[in-house]
MIROZA-733884 format. One line per field, with one value per residue (C-alpha): x, y, z; residue number from 1; residue in three letters. Coordinates in pm, 1 decimal, always signed. Layout:
<recs>
X c(X, ...)
Y c(Y, ...)
Z c(Z, ...)
i c(NUM, ...)
aa c(ALA, ...)
</recs>
This chain:
<recs>
X c(+60.9, -98.4, +240.6, +248.1, -74.3, +9.7, +303.4, +159.4, -114.5, +137.3, +353.3, -4.6, -73.7, +306.9, +319.7, -27.9, +72.3, +417.9, +231.3, -19.6, +268.0, +418.8, +142.5, +98.1, +407.0, +381.7, +27.9, +183.6, +527.1, +344.0, +66.1, +295.5, +418.4, +149.1, +28.1, +408.9, +351.3, +11.0, +142.4, +445.3, +220.0, -17.6, +278.3, +415.8, +61.0, +45.7, +400.8, +321.0, -24.2, +136.7, +402.7, +104.8, -80.8, +237.8, +364.9, -76.2, -16.3, +304.8, +137.6, -143.4, +31.8, +242.4, -50.3, -227.4, +99.9, +126.1, -229.9, -175.6, +152.2, -56.2, -292.2, -150.2, +50.1, -309.1, -433.7, -120.5, -125.4, -508.2, -398.1, -138.4, -359.3, -625.9, -424.4, -286.2, -684.0, -707.2, -405.5, -515.0, -857.9, -713.8, -534.5, -789.7, -1020.0, -779.5, -673.9, -1070.4, -1143.0, -849.2, -995.2, -1357.3, -1251.6, -989.2, -1351.3, -1522.3, -1291.3, -1229.2, -963.0, -744.5, -782.8, -451.5, -734.3, -740.2, -305.9, -17.3, +294.1, +616.9, +957.9, +1303.4, +1648.5, +1736.3, +2087.1, +2351.5, +2623.1, +2529.7, +2164.6, +1991.1, +1684.4, +1412.4, +1090.8, +804.7, +568.4, +199.3, -42.0, -402.8, -532.0, -894.7, -1039.1, -1198.1, -1022.0, -929.8, -720.8, -370.4, -376.4, -109.2, +215.1, +263.1, +254.3, +607.8, +663.4, +1033.1, +991.8, +795.6, +529.0, +285.8, +187.9, +510.7, +716.2, +791.9, +601.6, +824.0, +808.1, +721.0, +942.2, +641.6, +879.6, +764.8, +419.7, +230.7, +28.0, -264.0, -408.7, -276.0, -557.8, -511.8, -728.1, -749.7, -408.1, -206.4, +88.4, +202.4, +545.7, +711.6, +1070.6, +1159.6, +1542.1, +1626.4, +1946.5, +2247.7, +2446.0, +2742.0, +2798.0, +2642.2, +2506.4, +2168.1, +2115.5, +1920.1, +1847.7, +1527.7, +1340.1, +978.3, +802.6, +400.2, +271.2, -87.9, -262.1, -451.3, -832.2, -1035.6, -1052.9, -679.2, -469.3, -696.3, -791.6, -493.9, -201.7, +16.8, +320.0, +570.2, +901.4, +1238.1, +1445.4, +1655.8, +1948.8, +1708.1, +1797.9, +1962.2, +1716.7, +1824.6, +1496.0, +1632.6, +1692.6, +1422.5, +1195.3, +884.2, +805.0, +422.8, +272.5, +344.8, +291.2, +679.4, +954.7, +1051.7, +1410.6, +1451.5, +1140.8, +1274.9, +1606.3, +1631.3)
Y c(-6152.8, -6322.9, -6230.4, -5900.9, -5844.3, -6049.3, -5852.9, -5525.0, -5718.3, -5877.8, -5600.7, -5429.1, -5648.9, -5627.8, -5318.8, -5270.5, -5512.4, -5363.8, -4999.0, -5219.4, -5303.4, -4941.3, -4833.6, -5108.4, -5039.7, -4715.1, -4696.1, -4954.1, -4765.7, -4438.4, -4595.1, -4802.8, -4436.4, -4288.1, -4580.9, -4557.0, -4134.2, -4214.1, -4455.0, -4245.9, -4004.9, -4176.9, -4300.7, -3953.9, -3819.7, -4130.7, -4092.5, -3624.2, -3850.5, -3982.6, -3732.6, -3473.0, -3743.9, -3784.7, -3402.6, -3385.9, -3615.8, -3532.9, -3127.9, -3329.1, -3506.2, -3217.0, -2983.8, -3208.1, -3227.0, -2855.0, -2814.8, -3121.2, -2916.7, -2608.9, -2760.5, -2929.1, -2573.2, -2391.4, -2681.3, -2627.7, -2267.2, -2219.1, -2456.4, -2228.0, -1925.4, -2111.7, -2197.4, -1835.6, -1661.6, -2014.3, -1896.7, -1487.7, -1665.7, -1848.8, -1595.0, -1310.1, -1629.3, -1613.7, -1181.1, -1153.6, -1448.2, -1269.0, -949.4, -1113.3, -1300.1, -920.9, -750.8, -1009.6, -1099.1, -815.3, -681.5, -853.8, -737.2, -808.5, -1093.2, -1244.3, -1332.7, -1454.3, -1186.7, -1364.4, -1206.4, -1393.7, -1226.9, -1228.6, -1415.1, -1222.3, -1007.1, -795.7, -826.3, -466.1, -698.8, -945.1, -1075.5, -1035.8, -1313.9, -1363.0, -1605.7, -1583.7, -1814.8, -1680.0, -1974.5, -1706.8, -1543.0, -1137.6, -949.8, -830.4, -451.3, -250.5, -273.2, -353.5, -59.1, -82.0, +55.6, -26.5, +215.4, +178.8, +188.4, +176.5, +528.7, +663.1, +500.8, +649.6, +548.9, +329.8, +448.4, +225.7, +123.5, +221.8, -17.2, -336.2, -293.9, -585.9, -571.7, -713.2, -706.2, -954.0, -1260.8, -1436.0, -1782.0, -1951.5, -2090.2, -1889.0, -1668.6, -1338.7, -1161.0, -796.2, -706.9, -447.7, -290.9, -210.2, -38.0, +50.8, -223.4, -205.7, -78.6, +299.7, +523.1, +500.7, +155.1, +24.4, -258.8, -391.6, -726.0, -686.1, -466.8, -380.4, -391.8, -253.3, -347.4, -90.3, -116.3, +23.0, +366.0, +358.4, +205.2, -63.8, -38.6, -215.6, -377.0, -696.6, -728.3, -964.3, -1118.7, -985.6, -1246.9, -1417.2, -1283.5, -907.9, -672.8, -322.3, -34.2, +298.1, +455.9, +683.5, +369.2, +162.1, +99.5, -217.3, -380.0, -411.3, -775.4, -956.9, -1382.9, -1396.5, -1230.2, -1078.2, -1007.8, -664.3, -538.5, -586.6, -479.4, -156.5)
Z c(-11393.8, -11074.8, -10929.7, -10960.5, -10845.6, -10477.0, -10395.0, -10340.5, -10153.7, -9937.1, -9873.4, -9831.3, -9565.4, -9384.7, -9340.0, -9184.6, -8938.3, -8824.7, -8816.3, -8601.5, -8365.7, -8361.9, -8195.7, -7931.9, -7808.0, -7797.0, -7606.3, -7395.8, -7280.0, -7227.3, -7025.2, -6815.6, -6708.8, -6651.2, -6432.5, -6272.8, -6203.8, -6061.4, -5749.7, -5694.7, -5595.7, -5450.8, -5236.5, -5144.6, -5066.8, -4856.0, -4667.8, -4642.2, -4453.3, -4195.1, -4121.2, -4076.2, -3859.6, -3639.5, -3589.8, -3521.6, -3262.5, -3111.9, -3043.3, -2906.6, -2634.4, -2549.5, -2505.1, -2330.3, -2107.6, -2079.5, -1994.2, -1695.5, -1521.4, -1555.5, -1389.0, -1156.3, -1064.5, -1033.3, -792.3, -559.2, -558.0, -445.0, -158.5, -33.1, -23.5, +112.4, +405.7, +417.3, +441.1, +707.6, +913.0, +936.2, +1024.5, +1284.5, +1412.6, +1416.1, +1607.1, +1885.3, +1906.3, +1917.7, +2181.5, +2416.1, +2355.7, +2462.8, +2779.2, +2861.3, +2883.7, +3087.9, +3332.1, +3632.1, +3765.9, +4012.3, +4326.0, +4596.8, +4745.4, +4412.0, +4349.4, +4510.2, +4499.1, +4515.9, +4471.7, +4370.5, +4254.9, +3937.3, +3814.8, +3851.1, +4129.0, +4254.6, +4256.7, +4044.8, +3950.6, +4103.4, +3944.5, +4086.6, +4004.2, +4083.1, +4060.5, +4020.0, +4375.3, +4299.1, +4121.7, +3846.8, +3581.2, +3612.6, +3448.9, +3582.5, +3474.9, +3426.0, +3633.5, +3989.1, +4226.0, +4461.0, +4798.2, +4972.5, +5208.1, +5571.1, +5512.9, +5166.2, +5256.0, +5256.8, +5009.0, +4680.1, +4411.4, +4176.0, +3787.3, +3478.0, +3195.7, +2872.2, +2660.4, +2855.3, +2837.7, +2645.9, +2345.7, +2455.3, +2858.2, +3105.7, +3148.3, +3419.7, +3490.5, +3756.8, +3887.2, +3578.1, +3690.1, +3519.6, +3583.5, +3614.3, +3628.6, +3871.5, +3915.9, +4215.0, +4197.9, +3995.1, +4121.9, +4365.1, +4704.6, +4752.5, +4992.7, +4875.8, +4873.8, +5199.0, +5284.9, +5281.4, +5402.4, +5221.4, +5058.9, +4948.3, +4605.3, +4542.3, +4160.5, +3973.7, +3917.7, +3608.5, +3793.8, +3910.9, +4220.3, +4396.9, +4743.6, +4999.0, +4944.9, +4925.5, +5155.7, +5042.7, +5148.4, +4992.6, +4776.9, +5117.8, +5265.3, +5186.3, +4909.0, +4895.0, +4712.8, +4569.2, +4531.4, +4336.3, +4046.1, +4118.2, +3817.8, +3751.8, +3462.8, +3323.6, +3419.7, +3096.6, +3036.3, +3069.7, +3095.5, +2763.7, +2660.2, +2533.8, +2655.8, +3009.7, +3011.5, +3239.2)
i c(1, 2, 3, 4, 5, 6, 7, 8, 9, 10, 11, 12, 13, 14, 15, 16, 17, 18, 19, 20, 21, 22, 23, 24, 25, 26, 27, 28, 29, 30, 31, 32, 33, 34, 35, 36, 37, 38, 39, 40, 41, 42, 43, 44, 45, 46, 47, 48, 49, 50, 51, 52, 53, 54, 55, 56, 57, 58, 59, 60, 61, 62, 63, 64, 65, 66, 67, 68, 69, 70, 71, 72, 73, 74, 75, 76, 77, 78, 79, 80, 81, 82, 83, 84, 85, 86, 87, 88, 89, 90, 91, 92, 93, 94, 95, 96, 97, 98, 99, 100, 101, 102, 103, 104, 105, 106, 107, 108, 109, 110, 111, 112, 113, 114, 115, 116, 117, 118, 119, 120, 121, 122, 123, 124, 125, 126, 127, 128, 129, 130, 131, 132, 133, 134, 135, 136, 137, 138, 139, 140, 141, 142, 143, 144, 145, 146, 147, 148, 149, 150, 151, 152, 153, 154, 155, 156, 157, 158, 159, 160, 161, 162, 163, 164, 165, 166, 167, 168, 169, 170, 171, 172, 173, 174, 175, 176, 177, 178, 179, 180, 181, 182, 183, 184, 185, 186, 187, 188, 189, 190, 191, 192, 193, 194, 195, 196, 197, 198, 199, 200, 201, 202, 203, 204, 205, 206, 207, 208, 209, 210, 211, 212, 213, 214, 215, 216, 217, 218, 219, 220, 221, 222, 223, 224, 225, 226, 227, 228, 229, 230, 231, 232, 233, 234, 235, 236, 237, 238, 239, 240, 241, 242, 243, 244, 245, 246, 247, 248)
aa c(MET, ARG, THR, SER, ILE, ARG, ARG, PRO, ALA, VAL, LEU, ALA, ALA, THR, ALA, VAL, ALA, ALA, LEU, SER, LEU, THR, LEU, THR, ALA, CYS, GLY, GLY, GLU, ASP, GLY, SER, LYS, ASP, ASN, GLY, ALA, ALA, ALA, SER, VAL, SER, ALA, GLU, GLN, GLY, THR, SER, GLY, SER, SER, ASN, ASP, VAL, VAL, ARG, THR, THR, SER, SER, ALA, THR, THR, THR, SER, GLY, THR, VAL, VAL, GLN, ALA, VAL, ALA, GLU, LYS, LYS, ALA, ALA, ALA, ASN, GLU, THR, ALA, VAL, VAL, GLU, LYS, LYS, ALA, THR, ALA, LYS, LYS, LYS, THR, VAL, ALA, LYS, LYS, LYS, ALA, GLY, ALA, LYS, ALA, PRO, ALA, CYS, THR, VAL, ASN, ASP, VAL, LYS, ILE, SER, ALA, ALA, LYS, GLN, PRO, GLY, LEU, PRO, THR, THR, HIS, ILE, THR, LEU, THR, ALA, THR, ASN, VAL, SER, GLY, HIS, ALA, CYS, THR, LEU, LEU, GLN, TYR, PRO, LEU, LEU, GLY, PHE, GLY, ASP, LEU, PRO, GLN, THR, SER, LYS, ASP, VAL, PRO, ALA, VAL, ALA, LYS, SER, ARG, PRO, GLY, THR, PRO, ILE, VAL, LEU, ASN, ALA, GLY, THR, PRO, ALA, TYR, ALA, ALA, VAL, ARG, ILE, ASN, ASN, GLY, GLY, VAL, ASP, GLU, LYS, ASN, HIS, ALA, VAL, SER, SER, PHE, TYR, VAL, ASN, LEU, PHE, ALA, ALA, ASP, GLY, PRO, ALA, GLU, GLY, SER, ARG, THR, VAL, ALA, ALA, PRO, LYS, GLY, GLY, ILE, ALA, VAL, ASP, ASP, ALA, ALA, ALA, LYS, THR, GLY, TYR, TRP, THR, TYR, GLU, LEU, ARG, ASN, GLY, ALA, ASP, GLU, PHE)
</recs>
């Protein structure tokens, strides 16, 4: 009777113990899986966060670099624009200064300038250059063009017409000691029965209201010149002889 009572008790205890071990084993495996999954998610989130940080940092650096380049370009453009404006302002000031000087300087008289003549290069001689140098000691304005007469007397000499295209854009203001020039055609070249020899000629200047009083006798270049009154023309006074405007 004792033996039959013990066996069921032992079997029951053994079954309970086995069940307990089974549940513990299952619970442990599920816990490991859950912990592994959580660690994996955390690792993935960490990796993803680092990648996003790199992208954001690179994007920020690129944006900063582009901003610097744009700022440098804008600064350079502003500097160029300022230089152009200053250059125009300087040119305008010079123009205004010249106009003011021209307005203040009186017209040159024949006593204010020394006039000389020289042959231009080339044979035969078809052109001469007149040089008017201010010897007055003060500034004066040399108006229009030289009034020339190749005849025996100023009163009977034929006026030599001026070539309009040689007219300068601004008044010719001569400071003390400075020169101005005028090209003069004296013939069409070659031997012509209309040509006459000239060893000196007359030059007069313009005043503010027309031809000035008096005239200056100018010696012809060495050897004299051959003048055809019908072909003779004169250029305007200029600071320097200009190609094109004085080719006539």
